[in-house]
C-alpha positions in Angstrom: 141.3 131.4 168.3 141.0 131.8 172.5 144.6 130.3 172.9 145.4 132.9 169.7 143.9 135.7 171.8 145.9 134.9 174.8 149.3 134.9 173.3 149.2 137.7 171.0 148.4 135.6 167.1 146.3 137.8 165.2 146.9 135.6 162.1 146.2 132.3 161.7 145.6 129.6 159.0 143.3 126.8 159.6 144.8 123.6 157.8 142.8 120.4 158.8 144.2 117.0 157.6 142.4 116.4 154.5 139.7 118.1 155.9 137.6 121.5 155.9 135.0 120.8 158.5 136.2 123.8 160.6 136.8 126.4 157.6 133.5 128.1 157.5 133.5 128.4 160.9 136.2 129.3 161.7 136.2 131.8 159.5 132.5 133.5 161.0 134.4 133.5 164.8 137.3 134.7 164.3 136.6 138.5 164.2 135.2 137.8 167.9 138.7 137.7 168.7 140.1 140.0 166.8 141.7 137.1 164.3 142.6 137.6 161.0 141.4 134.1 159.6 143.0 132.3 156.3 142.4 128.3 155.5 143.9 126.0 154.0 144.0 122.0 154.0 147.2 119.9 155.1 147.5 117.3 152.6 148.2 113.6 153.4 148.5 110.3 152.6 147.5 108.6 156.2 150.1 109.6 158.4 152.6 110.5 156.1 152.2 114.3 155.1 152.7 116.1 151.9 152.3 119.2 151.8 150.4 122.4 153.3 148.2 124.6 150.7 147.0 127.8 152.1 144.1 129.6 149.7 145.5 133.1 148.5 141.7 133.9 148.6 138.2 132.4 147.9 138.9 131.4 144.4 142.2 129.4 146.1 140.0 127.8 148.7 138.2 126.5 145.9 140.7 125.9 143.9 141.9 123.4 146.8 138.9 121.9 147.7 138.1 120.7 144.1 141.3 118.9 144.2 140.8 117.5 147.7 137.7 116.1 146.7 138.6 114.5 143.8 141.1 112.6 145.6 138.3 112.2 147.7 135.8 110.3 145.7 138.5 108.2 143.7 140.4 107.0 146.8 143.7 108.6 145.1 146.3 109.2 147.2 147.5 112.4 147.5 151.1 113.3 145.5 154.1 114.0 147.2 154.2 117.4 144.5 151.7 119.7 144.6 150.2 120.5 141.2 151.0 124.5 140.3 147.4 125.9 142.1 146.6 129.0 140.2 145.4 131.0 143.9 147.7 128.9 146.6 150.6 128.6 148.3 152.3 125.3 148.9 154.5 124.7 151.9 156.2 121.6 152.1 157.5 120.0 155.7 161.2 120.6 156.7 161.2 117.3 157.6 159.9 116.5 153.7 161.9 118.0 151.7 165.2 116.5 153.6 163.2 113.3 152.6 162.3 113.5 148.9 165.3 115.6 147.9 163.6 118.1 145.9 164.9 121.8 144.9 163.1 123.8 142.2 160.7 125.2 143.8 158.4 127.5 142.1 157.2 130.8 142.9 154.1 129.6 145.5 156.6 127.0 147.3 157.6 127.3 150.3 159.7 125.4 153.2 158.3 125.2 156.5 160.4 125.4 159.1 158.9 125.0 162.7 161.0 126.2 166.6 162.2 122.6 166.5 163.5 122.6 163.2 166.0 125.1 163.3 168.2 123.7 165.3 168.9 121.5 162.3 168.7 124.1 159.7 172.7 125.0 159.7 173.9 121.9 158.5 170.6 121.3 155.8 171.5 121.8 152.2 168.2 124.2 152.6 169.6 127.0 154.3 170.9 128.2 151.3 167.1 128.6 150.1 166.4 132.0 152.4 163.4 133.2 150.1 161.8 130.2 150.1 162.0 129.5 153.8 158.3 130.6 156.2 157.6 129.3 159.7 155.3 127.0 160.0 154.7 125.6 163.2 151.5 123.4 163.7 149.3 124.1 166.8 147.5 120.3 167.5 147.3 120.8 171.5 146.2 122.7 174.4 148.5 121.2 177.0 149.6 117.1 177.8 146.1 116.5 178.7 145.5 116.9 174.7 147.8 115.3 173.7 146.6 111.8 176.0 143.7 112.5 174.9 145.2 112.5 170.5 146.8 108.9 171.7 144.0 107.6 172.8 141.7 108.3 169.9 144.4 106.9 167.2 144.4 104.1 169.3 140.8 104.0 168.5 140.9 105.0 164.9 144.1 102.3 164.6 141.9 99.7 166.5 144.6 98.8 168.7 145.8 98.7 172.3 147.3 102.4 173.4 150.3 100.3 174.6 150.4 98.7 170.9 149.8 102.1 169.2 152.8 103.5 167.0 154.6 106.4 167.7 154.3 106.9 163.6 150.4 107.4 164.3 151.3 110.0 166.7 151.2 114.0 166.1 153.8 115.8 168.3 153.4 116.8 171.8 156.0 119.9 170.4 152.8 121.0 167.8 151.3 123.9 170.9 151.0 127.5 170.5 154.0 129.5 171.2 153.3 132.8 172.2 153.7 135.3 169.7 156.9 137.3 171.2 158.4 133.4 171.8 158.6 133.0 168.2 160.1 135.6 167.1 162.6 135.2 169.7 162.7 132.0 168.6 163.7 132.6 164.8 165.1 135.9 165.8 168.6 134.9 164.4 166.4 134.2 161.0 165.1 137.5 159.9 164.5 136.2 157.2 162.1 133.3 157.6 160.0 135.5 160.0 159.7 138.4 156.9 159.1 135.5 153.8 156.5 134.4 156.8 154.9 138.1 157.0 154.8 138.5 153.3 153.4 135.3 152.9 150.1 135.8 155.1 150.4 139.3 153.4 149.3 137.9 150.0 146.4 135.7 151.7 142.5 136.8 152.2 139.6 135.0 152.5 135.9 136.1 152.8 132.1 134.8 153.4 129.4 137.1 154.8 128.1 135.9 157.3 126.1 138.8 158.5 122.5 139.4 159.4 121.2 140.8 156.1 123.8 138.1 153.8 122.4 137.3 151.2 121.2 133.4 150.5 123.9 131.3 148.4 120.8 129.2 146.9 121.2 128.9 143.1 119.5 132.4 142.1 117.5 132.1 139.5 115.4 128.9 138.2 115.4 130.2 134.6 117.7 132.7 132.7 116.9 135.9 135.2 114.7 137.0 138.5 112.5 138.7 135.8 111.9 135.4 134.1 111.4 133.8 137.8 109.3 136.6 139.1 106.8 135.7 135.6 107.0 132.0 135.9 105.8 132.0 139.6 102.8 134.6 138.7 101.9 132.3 135.4 102.2 129.1 138.0 99.9 130.7 140.7 97.5 131.7 138.1 97.1 128.3 136.5 96.6 126.4 140.0 94.7 128.6 141.6 91.2 127.0 139.9 92.7 123.8 141.2 92.9 124.5 144.3 90.1 127.2 144.6 87.0 126.6 142.1 85.2 129.5 143.8 87.9 132.7 144.2 87.4 135.3 147.6 88.9 138.5 148.7 90.6 137.0 151.6 92.6 134.8 149.1 93.4 137.3 146.4 95.0 139.2 149.3 96.5 136.6 150.4 97.8 135.0 147.2 99.3 139.1 146.7 100.9 139.8 150.3 103.0 136.3 149.6 104.0 136.9 146.3 104.8 140.1 147.1 107.4 138.5 150.1 108.7 136.5 148.5 110.2 138.6 145.9 111.1 141.1 148.3 113.1 138.3 149.7 114.8 136.6 147.3 113.1 133.2 147.8 111.4 133.1 144.0 113.7 130.4 142.6 113.5 128.2 146.2 109.5 128.0 145.4 110.3 126.9 141.9 112.7 124.1 142.5 110.3 122.9 145.2 107.3 123.5 142.6 109.9 121.6 140.2 110.6 118.5 142.4 107.1 117.7 143.1 106.1 118.2 139.3 108.7 115.5 138.5 107.2 113.1 141.4 103.6 114.1 139.9 104.8 112.7 136.7 106.4 109.4 138.0 103.2 108.4 140.2 105.4 108.4 143.5 103.4 110.1 146.2 104.5 112.9 148.8 103.9 114.5 151.5 105.3 118.5 152.1 105.6 119.8 155.1 108.0 122.0 157.4 107.0 126.3 157.5 106.5 126.5 154.4 102.7 124.6 154.6 101.6 127.5 156.1 102.2 129.3 152.6 99.1 129.4 149.9 102.1 130.1 147.1 102.9 126.1 148.3 99.4 124.5 147.8 98.5 126.4 144.6 101.6 124.9 143.4 101.0 121.6 144.8 104.0 121.7 147.0 101.5 120.9 149.9 98.4 119.5 150.1 97.6 122.0 153.2 94.9 124.7 152.7 96.7 127.7 154.8 92.8 129.5 154.7 90.7 127.2 155.7 93.5 126.9 158.9 93.9 129.8 159.2 97.7 129.1 159.0 99.9 131.6 160.8 101.6 133.9 158.0 104.8 134.8 159.8 105.7 132.0 161.0 106.0 130.9 157.4 107.8 134.5 155.8 108.5 137.8 157.3 110.7 140.6 156.4 112.8 139.6 159.7 114.0 136.4 159.1 117.0 135.9 156.7 116.2 132.3 155.8 113.9 130.7 153.3 110.8 129.0 154.6 111.5 125.0 155.6 109.4 122.6 152.8 110.0 118.6 154.4 109.1 116.9 151.3 108.3 113.2 152.1 108.6 110.8 149.5 107.8 107.2 149.9 111.4 105.3 150.5 111.4 103.2 147.9 111.1 106.9 145.9 113.3 108.9 147.6 117.0 107.7 145.7 115.4 108.0 142.3 114.1 111.9 143.1 117.2 112.7 144.9 119.2 111.4 141.7 116.8 113.5 139.1 117.8 117.0 141.4 121.5 116.0 140.9 120.9 115.8 137.0 118.6 118.3 137.1 120.5 121.7 138.9 124.3 122.4 138.5 125.5 122.5 141.9 123.8 120.1 144.3 125.2 118.0 147.4 123.9 116.2 150.1 124.5 118.0 153.5 127.2 116.6 155.9 126.5 116.4 159.6 128.8 115.6 162.5 128.4 112.7 164.1 130.6 113.0 167.8 131.0 110.6 170.9 128.6 109.8 173.0 129.1 109.2 176.6 128.4 105.1 176.9 130.4 104.8 172.9 133.1 106.9 174.2 133.6 104.3 177.0 133.4 101.4 176.0 136.0 102.6 173.0 138.5 103.5 175.9 137.8 100.5 177.9 139.4 98.3 174.7 141.8 100.6 174.1 143.2 100.5 177.6 142.5 96.9 177.5 140.0 96.3 180.3 137.5 92.9 180.1 134.1 93.2 179.2 132.5 93.3 181.6 134.3 95.9 183.7 133.7 98.3 180.5 129.9 97.6 180.6 129.9 97.9 184.5 131.5 101.4 183.7 129.4 102.3 180.5 126.0 101.7 182.4 127.2 103.7 185.7 127.1 101.3 187.8 130.3 102.1 190.0 131.6 104.1 192.7 134.4 106.4 191.9 136.4 105.8 195.0 136.5 102.3 194.2 137.9 102.3 190.8 141.7 101.5 190.0 143.8 103.7 188.0 143.3 102.4 184.8 138.9 102.5 185.1 139.7 106.1 186.6 141.1 106.9 183.3 138.7 106.2 181.6 136.1 107.8 183.5 139.0 111.1 182.9 139.4 110.7 179.0 135.6 109.7 178.2 134.4 113.4 179.5 137.4 115.4 177.5 136.2 113.3 174.6 132.8 113.0 174.8 131.3 115.6 172.5 134.5 115.5 170.4 133.3 114.9 166.4 133.5 111.2 165.4 133.8 111.4 162.1 131.7 113.0 159.0 128.3 111.7 158.3 125.2 112.4 155.7 122.2 114.2 157.2 119.1 113.0 157.3 117.5 114.6 154.5 119.1 117.9 153.7 120.3 118.9 149.5 122.3 121.9 149.1 121.1 123.5 145.3 124.2 126.3 145.4 124.6 129.2 142.9 128.6 128.6 142.8 129.8 125.3 142.9 130.0 123.9 146.5 133.4 123.9 146.7 133.4 127.4 146.9 132.8 126.5 150.8 134.8 123.4 151.3 135.8 119.9 149.8 132.7 117.2 149.9 133.7 113.3 150.4 131.8 110.2 148.6 129.8 107.4 150.6 128.8 104.8 149.2 125.3 105.6 147.9 127.3 108.0 145.3 126.3 111.7 145.6 128.9 113.9 147.2 128.3 115.6 150.8 129.7 118.7 152.5 132.2 118.9 154.7 130.4 121.1 157.0 126.6 121.0 158.4 122.9 122.5 157.7 123.8 124.9 161.2 127.2 126.5 159.1 125.2 126.3 156.2 122.5 128.6 156.7 125.0 130.6 158.3 126.9 131.5 155.2 123.4 131.7 153.6 123.1 128.1 152.2 119.4 126.5 152.3 118.5 123.0 152.5 116.3 121.6 150.6 114.7 118.7 152.9 114.5 115.1 150.5 113.1 112.8 153.1 112.0 109.1 152.8 109.1 107.6 155.0 107.0 104.2 154.8 103.8 105.4 155.6 103.5 106.8 152.0 104.6 103.3 150.6 101.7 101.7 152.4 99.2 103.9 150.8 100.9 103.7 147.4 101.1 99.6 147.4 97.2 99.5 149.0 96.5 101.0 145.6 98.1 98.8 143.4 96.9 95.9 145.5 93.5 97.0 145.3 93.6 97.3 141.9 94.5 93.8 141.7 92.0 92.2 144.5 88.9 94.4 144.3 88.9 96.1 140.6 85.6 97.2 140.9 85.8 99.3 144.3 89.5 101.0 142.9 87.8 103.9 141.3 88.0 106.5 143.9 91.1 109.6 144.5 93.0 109.2 147.3 93.3 113.0 147.2 90.4 113.5 147.8 91.0 114.4 151.5 88.2 116.7 152.0 85.4 113.9 151.5 86.9 111.5 154.2 87.0 114.6 156.3 83.1 113.9 156.7 82.8 110.7 156.5 81.0 108.8 160.1 83.0 105.7 159.8 86.3 107.3 159.5 85.5 109.6 162.0 84.4 106.6 164.1 87.6 104.9 164.2 89.5 108.3 164.9 87.4 108.8 168.3 87.5 104.9 169.3 91.2 104.9 168.7 90.8 101.9 166.1 93.7 102.4 163.5 96.4 99.7 163.6 99.0 100.6 161.1 98.2 104.5 160.6 100.2 107.1 159.6 101.1 108.6 163.2 97.9 107.7 164.8 98.9 104.5 165.9 100.9 104.3 169.0 99.5 103.8 172.5 100.1 107.0 173.2 98.4 108.5 170.3 95.2 106.1 170.8 95.0 107.2 174.1 95.2 110.9 173.6 92.7 110.0 170.6 90.2 108.9 173.0 90.6 111.5 175.4 90.0 114.4 173.3 86.9 112.1 171.5 88.8 113.5 167.9 86.3 113.0 165.5 87.7 116.1 163.0 90.2 117.1 160.6 91.6 120.2 162.9 90.8 117.6 166.1 93.8 115.1 164.5 95.5 118.2 163.7 95.7 119.1 166.9 96.6 116.3 168.4 99.5 115.8 166.0 101.3 118.5 167.7 99.5 118.2 171.0 101.1 114.5 171.1 104.8 115.7 170.8 107.0 115.4 173.9 107.5 119.5 174.9 103.4 120.1 175.1 103.7 117.0 177.7 107.1 118.3 179.7 105.6 121.9 179.9 102.3 119.8 181.6 100.1 121.6 179.2 99.2 118.6 177.2 96.5 117.7 180.4 95.6 121.3 180.5 94.6 121.4 176.9 92.5 118.1 177.2 90.8 119.5 180.3 89.9 122.8 178.9 88.8 120.9 175.3 86.5 118.7 177.1 85.4 121.7 180.4 83.7 124.8 178.1 84.5 127.9 180.4 88.1 126.0 182.1 89.9 128.2 179.5 88.6 131.4 180.4 89.0 131.3 183.9 92.2 129.1 183.9 94.2 131.2 180.5 95.5 134.1 180.9 93.9 136.7 178.9 96.0 137.9 176.4 97.4 133.6 175.7 93.7 133.4 175.3 93.3 136.1 172.9 96.6 134.9 170.8 95.2 131.4 170.7 91.7 130.9 170.8 91.0 127.8 168.8 93.8 126.2 171.5 92.4 127.2 174.8 95.5 129.7 175.0 97.8 126.6 175.4 100.9 126.2 173.2 100.3 123.7 170.6 102.0 124.8 167.4 105.3 126.1 166.8 104.1 129.3 166.0 102.4 130.0 168.6 105.7 130.5 170.3 106.4 133.2 167.5 102.6 134.7 168.7 103.4 134.6 172.2 106.7 136.1 172.0 105.5 139.0 169.5 102.3 140.0 171.1 102.9 138.8 174.9 106.5 139.4 175.4 106.5 142.4 172.9 109.4 140.7 170.4 109.4 142.1 167.0 108.9 139.4 164.4 112.4 138.6 163.6 113.6 138.5 167.3 110.6 135.8 167.9 112.1 133.9 165.1 115.5 133.8 166.8 114.1 132.3 169.7 111.7 129.6 168.0 115.2 128.8 166.5 117.2 128.7 169.7 114.5 126.5 171.4 114.9 123.8 169.0 119.0 123.7 169.8 120.0 125.0 166.9 121.3 128.4 168.3 120.6 127.5 172.0 124.5 128.7 172.9 124.5 131.4 170.7 124.5 135.0 172.2 121.9 136.1 169.5 119.4 133.5 171.7 121.1 134.6 175.3 120.3 138.4 174.3 116.8 137.3 173.0 115.5 135.5 176.2 116.8 138.4 177.9 114.9 140.6 176.2 111.5 138.7 176.8 111.9 138.5 180.5 112.7 142.5 180.3 110.1 143.4 178.2 107.7 141.3 180.2 108.5 143.1 183.8 108.0 146.6 181.7 104.4 145.4 180.5 103.8 144.8 184.3 103.4 141.0 183.8 103.8 139.0 187.9 107.0 137.4 187.9 105.1 134.4 189.0 103.3 134.5 185.8 106.5 135.2 183.2 108.0 132.3 184.9 105.3 130.2 184.0 104.8 131.4 180.7 109.0 131.4 179.9 108.8 127.3 181.4 106.5 126.3 178.6 107.9 128.5 175.4 110.9 126.5 177.1 110.3 123.4 177.6 107.8 123.6 174.3 109.1 125.2 171.6 112.5 122.5 170.7 109.5 119.4 169.9 106.6 121.1 168.3 105.1 120.6 164.3 104.2 124.2 162.7 101.0 124.0 162.5 101.0 123.8 158.9 103.2 120.8 159.5 100.9 119.2 161.6 98.2 119.5 158.8 100.6 117.5 156.0 100.4 114.7 159.1 96.6 114.8 159.0 96.0 114.9 155.6 98.3 111.6 155.0 96.8 110.3 158.3 93.2 110.5 157.3 95.0 108.8 153.6 95.6 106.0 155.3 92.3 106.0 157.6 90.0 105.5 154.5 92.5 102.5 153.3 92.4 101.0 156.7 88.4 101.9 156.7 87.2 100.6 153.5 90.1 98.0 152.5 91.5 96.5 155.8 93.1 93.8 153.6 94.5 95.3 151.3 96.1 97.7 153.6 97.4 95.5 156.5 99.1 93.8 153.8 101.2 97.2 152.3 102.3 98.1 155.4 103.6 94.3 156.0 104.9 94.7 152.8 106.5 98.3 153.3 108.1 97.6 157.0 105.5 97.5 159.6 105.2 100.6 161.5 105.1 101.1 165.4 104.5 97.3 166.1 105.9 94.3 164.8 104.8 92.1 162.0 102.7 90.0 164.6 100.7 91.7 165.5 99.6 93.9 161.3 99.2 89.9 160.6 96.5 89.5 163.9 94.9 92.4 162.8 94.2 91.6 159.2 92.9 88.0 160.9 90.5 90.3 162.9 89.4 92.1 159.9 88.1 89.2 158.2 91.7 87.6 156.7 92.6 83.9 156.7 96.6 83.9 157.8 98.6 81.1 155.9 102.0 80.3 156.2 104.4 80.7 153.3 103.4 78.3 150.3 105.5 77.7 147.1 102.6 78.1 145.1 101.1 81.2 146.3 103.5 83.0 148.7 105.8 85.8 146.6 108.9 87.1 148.9 106.6 89.6 150.2 103.1 89.1 151.4 100.5 88.7 148.6 96.3 88.5 149.3 94.3 86.4 147.1 90.4 87.9 148.1 90.7 87.2 152.2 93.5 84.6 151.7 96.7 86.3 153.0 99.9 84.5 152.0 102.8 85.0 154.0 105.8 86.3 152.1 109.0 83.7 152.1 110.9 87.1 153.5 109.8 86.0 157.0 111.3 82.4 157.1 114.5 83.1 159.5 117.1 81.9 157.6 115.8 81.2 154.1 118.3 82.8 151.4 116.9 85.6 149.4 118.8 83.9 146.2 115.9 81.1 146.4 112.9 83.3 147.4 113.9 84.7 143.8 114.5 81.6 142.1 111.5 80.2 143.4 109.3 83.0 142.1 111.1 83.5 138.8 110.8 79.7 138.1 107.2 79.7 138.8 105.9 82.7 136.8 107.6 81.0 133.9 107.0 77.3 133.9 103.7 77.7 136.1 103.2 76.0 139.7 104.7 73.1 141.1 103.1 69.8 141.5 105.3 68.1 143.8 108.2 68.1 146.0 109.9 66.1 143.3 108.5 68.6 140.6 110.2 71.1 142.9 113.5 69.9 143.3 114.0 69.4 139.4 113.4 72.7 139.0 114.4 75.5 141.6 118.1 74.5 142.6 118.1 74.7 146.9 120.2 72.9 149.6 118.6 70.2 151.8 118.9 72.5 154.8 116.8 75.4 152.6 114.7 72.7 151.3 113.6 71.1 154.9 112.9 75.3 155.8 110.1 75.4 153.6 109.1 71.5 154.9 108.6 72.8 157.9 106.9 75.8 157.3 104.1 73.2 155.5 105.0 75.5 152.2 104.3 72.4 150.4 100.5 71.4 152.0 99.2 71.5 148.3 100.8 67.8 148.0 98.6 66.3 150.9 101.6 64.5 152.5 102.3 65.3 156.0 105.7 67.6 156.2 108.0 64.3 157.9 107.2 62.1 155.7 108.6 65.2 152.9 111.3 65.8 154.9 112.5 62.1 154.8 111.5 62.0 150.7 113.6 65.5 150.4 116.9 64.0 151.8 116.4 60.2 150.3 115.8 62.4 146.5 118.9 64.4 147.4 121.4 62.5 148.9 120.8 60.2 145.6 121.1 63.0 143.2 123.9 65.7 142.6 122.9 69.1 142.8 123.0 71.2 140.2 122.7 75.5 140.1 120.0 75.3 137.0 117.2 72.8 136.5 117.0 70.0 133.8 115.9 70.1 131.0 114.6 66.4 131.2 112.9 64.9 134.7 115.6 62.4 136.4 114.1 58.6 136.8 112.9 58.7 140.4 113.8 55.4 142.7 110.0 55.3 144.7 110.8 54.8 148.6 107.9 53.4 151.3 107.5 56.0 154.1 105.6 54.8 156.8 102.3 57.3 157.6 103.3 60.1 159.9 101.2 62.4 161.3 101.7 66.4 162.7 100.2 68.0 166.1 98.9 71.2 166.0 101.6 71.9 168.8 104.5 71.3 166.7 103.3 73.6 164.2 103.1 75.9 165.9 106.0 75.6 167.6 107.8 75.5 164.0 106.3 78.4 163.5 107.3 80.1 165.9 110.9 79.1 165.1 110.8 79.8 161.5 108.8 82.9 161.7 109.3 84.3 164.6 105.4 84.0 166.0 102.5 81.5 165.6 99.3 81.6 163.4 97.5 80.2 166.1 96.3 82.2 169.2 99.6 82.0 171.9 96.9 81.2 174.5 96.6 77.9 173.0 100.2 77.0 174.2 99.7 77.6 177.8 100.3 75.0 180.4 97.5 76.2 182.4 93.9 77.1 180.8 93.3 80.8 181.5 91.0 80.8 185.0 89.0 83.5 183.7 88.0 84.6 179.8 88.2 88.8 181.0 88.8 91.4 178.5 88.8 94.6 176.7 85.1 94.2 176.5 84.6 94.0 180.5 86.8 97.0 181.4 83.7 99.0 181.9 81.9 97.0 184.5 85.0 96.8 186.9 85.6 100.9 186.5 87.7 101.2 190.2 87.8 97.4 191.1 90.1 94.8 190.6 90.5 92.5 187.7 92.1 89.6 186.5 93.0 89.4 183.2 96.0 87.5 180.7 97.2 89.8 178.0 99.9 88.6 174.9 102.0 91.3 175.5 102.0 94.0 172.1 104.4 96.8 173.2 106.2 98.0 176.5 107.6 102.3 176.7 109.6 102.5 180.0 109.5 106.4 181.2 110.9 107.8 184.3 109.2 110.0 186.6 110.1 113.5 187.5 111.7 111.8 190.4 113.5 109.3 187.7 112.1 106.6 189.0 111.2 103.8 186.3 107.9 102.8 184.8 105.9 101.0 182.7 103.2 101.6 180.2 102.4 98.2 178.7 99.8 97.5 175.7 98.2 92.9 175.3 95.9 91.7 173.6 93.0 89.7 175.3 91.7 86.5 174.6 89.3 87.7 172.2 92.0 89.2 170.1 91.6 92.9 171.8 94.0 95.7 173.2 94.4 97.1 176.1 96.4 99.1 178.2 98.4 99.0 181.2 100.2 101.0 183.5 102.9 100.0 186.4 104.2 102.6 188.8 107.9 102.5 190.2 106.9 100.1 193.3 105.5 97.4 190.7 107.6 98.3 188.4 110.6 97.6 190.2 109.2 93.9 191.4 107.2 92.6 188.4 109.5 93.5 185.6 108.8 92.4 181.7 110.7 89.2 180.6 109.8 89.2 176.9 107.2 88.4 175.0 104.9 86.1 176.3 101.2 85.7 178.0 101.1 87.8 181.6 98.5 87.1 184.6 97.9 91.2 185.4 95.9 92.2 188.6 94.7 95.6 188.7 92.9 98.3 189.1 90.8 99.3 186.0 91.1 103.0 185.8 89.0 106.3 183.6 91.3 109.2 182.6 89.1 111.2 180.7 86.8 107.7 179.0 90.1 106.5 178.8 90.4 102.8 180.3 93.1 101.3 181.6 94.3 98.8 184.6 97.1 99.7 186.8 98.9 97.2 187.7 99.5 95.6 191.8 100.7 92.3 190.4 101.5 90.8 187.2 103.1 87.0 186.3 104.6 85.8 183.0 102.6 82.7 182.2 104.0 79.5 180.5 104.3 77.9 177.9 104.0 73.7 177.1 107.4 72.1 176.2 108.5 71.9 172.6 106.9 68.4 171.5 109.4 68.9 169.2 112.2 68.0 171.8 109.9 66.2 174.6 110.6 62.7 173.5 114.8 63.9 173.1 114.3 65.3 176.5 112.8 62.1 177.9 115.0 59.9 176.6 118.3 62.0 177.6 116.7 61.5 181.0 116.4 57.6 180.8 119.9 57.8 179.5 121.0 59.5 182.5 119.4 57.6 185.1 120.5 54.3 183.9 124.1 55.9 183.9 124.1 56.7 187.6 122.5 53.3 188.4 125.3 51.9 186.9 
């Protein structure tokens, strides 16, 4: 559009190839450039052009989108002749008409001539079709550099070297913007072509409302009318009120009335009812869910059971959820178990008329584009890696490498491909093809060709249906408890208010005993819980948001802790206005709504402007004019209020660095509810909970450490067993049998066969019985034998391996078990033994971890038994300590220097934390998993003990005994050869 403006072009038709991603934004931006926008689609099969279709109006655009979508969904070729569109013009490229030799043109069909085609027109049979010729001057490139970038992108798309790229795969370098006068002069000998073109364009018009007061395009009515919707919402509130508030006071009534009035006034009634419908379905199916987002600030959402957060008890800020100045409805992010989400999505598609998932644009990232360009130019892998890692001096690069860097910068940030938004679903009042075409990814749900930002611009607000594993852990734990401890299974997991008062749960939070618990298990969160001495629901709500990057980046996390631990510091350090706005967080911005509060009360912006500021901070609209305008007003208002410039700068810095990462308070409160549910299960059913954590893919840590936690809580851990193990982990009393899924290289089909056969015909009685009943190859069977899955036989696994080889070598494998057990030849096998070390290394190879203590594998016995229990007595002193590495978090200082936070298990199985500052981090790098001996100073920050490492080394494991004899014999053999 900038090019058009520069070249005097007032009307443009946007026709991307088999795509409408840019159309809505093109229409939105066009008035800024004085351009009348028109839209259509360039229909092609691969690189072969078929026709260009131009929408006469919005109905025509929908018609074209529907046609394209059908072909994309069904992977059908585009026909060479267009169907008879009711509200769209069709323009066939000059070359295509010549090639396919058709002359019968319908009223809405034309032939497109470019400036380049003109010289061929006098010699063509088409010159007589004067009323059908129009100007078709494609604009694909601004300049030669764009064309070169295009060639590179085509090579990337075709996965070929640039030198091997076929010319047919590349656009025409002449497809550039010509000044309007030049175009008129070029066609001056053919005035009828210009006349036809103007006539065609004059018959086209497209309009979408992008104004501030635009109406939502979501499903207008959940029932049959606005009145019915409002009556239903009122009725549901009356029915749900006693469940949430057995005692209703005046404040509750006033809040309900205020919210209902605004929801009706803003036209968001159906939005609430649709969310209510979704969660009601989920509850009927027994699906666990968590409603969060800014909508969690709403009492109506709480009463409708969309959320489990009481906005009255938490004093949630009403204006964050809804106010007269914001056009968009509140956010409801509804989390389901990762196993249930697809069923919920399917229900939504089945229940509502116009539904699609929201698209997202995946753009070229810096490293990725350099890697792709390096391949296109044929650079060796080492050179590509060096360029990608930035390990080069520009002056020393050759010409090819310089081209990679040059065009990498140009292509960086360009669209790569269309993908699916992580959670967004659109439920529209109109067919979604009114707005764009859709594509169909493998899961089979149609997806829009535009993203959530332009969707909101046009009035389509997404419903967020997310998947998370935390809910699966809770749901599975309840099922495991019912099976393993049925007499203790009569509790209500939703009675979270009881959990808030539980002293055992309080103690676990305060001491950060929360391995596997939703959102509170990471080292950083454990550290924060200890520093804040959290032991309450409100404390956990605050911690859930304080841990977010923005608060720590602004430097206010530390200040919050100081103010929390030192009464009186808030009055001394906080600005009175800030303290008055946010008394419960000591004048520190912690939640998203604090941005609105500060902008509104401190800087004097109205609530609509404050919300623009909040949304801009999230990055969605950071570059937009409305955000820049509000940003300037923030400062000018503060100056008018007489605030000191240093104070204005400090408050703006806090706001800017924090807002994009912060949670709404209701959002944090929702997370805290789920945290408490998982903390309750961890506290009272630790073994069942750890099994559920493992069966849902773990969490922050690897499976090994959740297995360790189960052991620390009293479980006896058993390697996979063909008679007790399932595909997933299972528990019998306090015996935890690892699932067959942990066996590396063991096929899923084999797992299913074992479990099914055992369920149908009972446990296996011997190796031979197993071989007869479960068809497995020798290499698959040997995995089971090596992990000792047949230990119930009492026979050493080495003997079993010999026996398996002998039996299988004599037997033809069948895909189905035999009807009658065959007669077996008896083999005499010598007595064989297995050492503990062999078992440990076998487990390390097959499971990825050992079931014995890793300290048992050290070549040298630890010189001391120092552990977490000793840190307090070494405070401000040096300690020598051994630890098995759990996790490492690399980070950078303000100067960009690399440092590490590392978590270890001590010899007693307890967790301790270390920090390696830049000089130490550079000198003593981590070298993978294993045991490290650290020497450092024990320090305390707000009561949290950690070790500042001074020296560190990785301890050696003993030699794998399974291969020791082989190495010895190899050495002897080599020695003899050298003697000879």
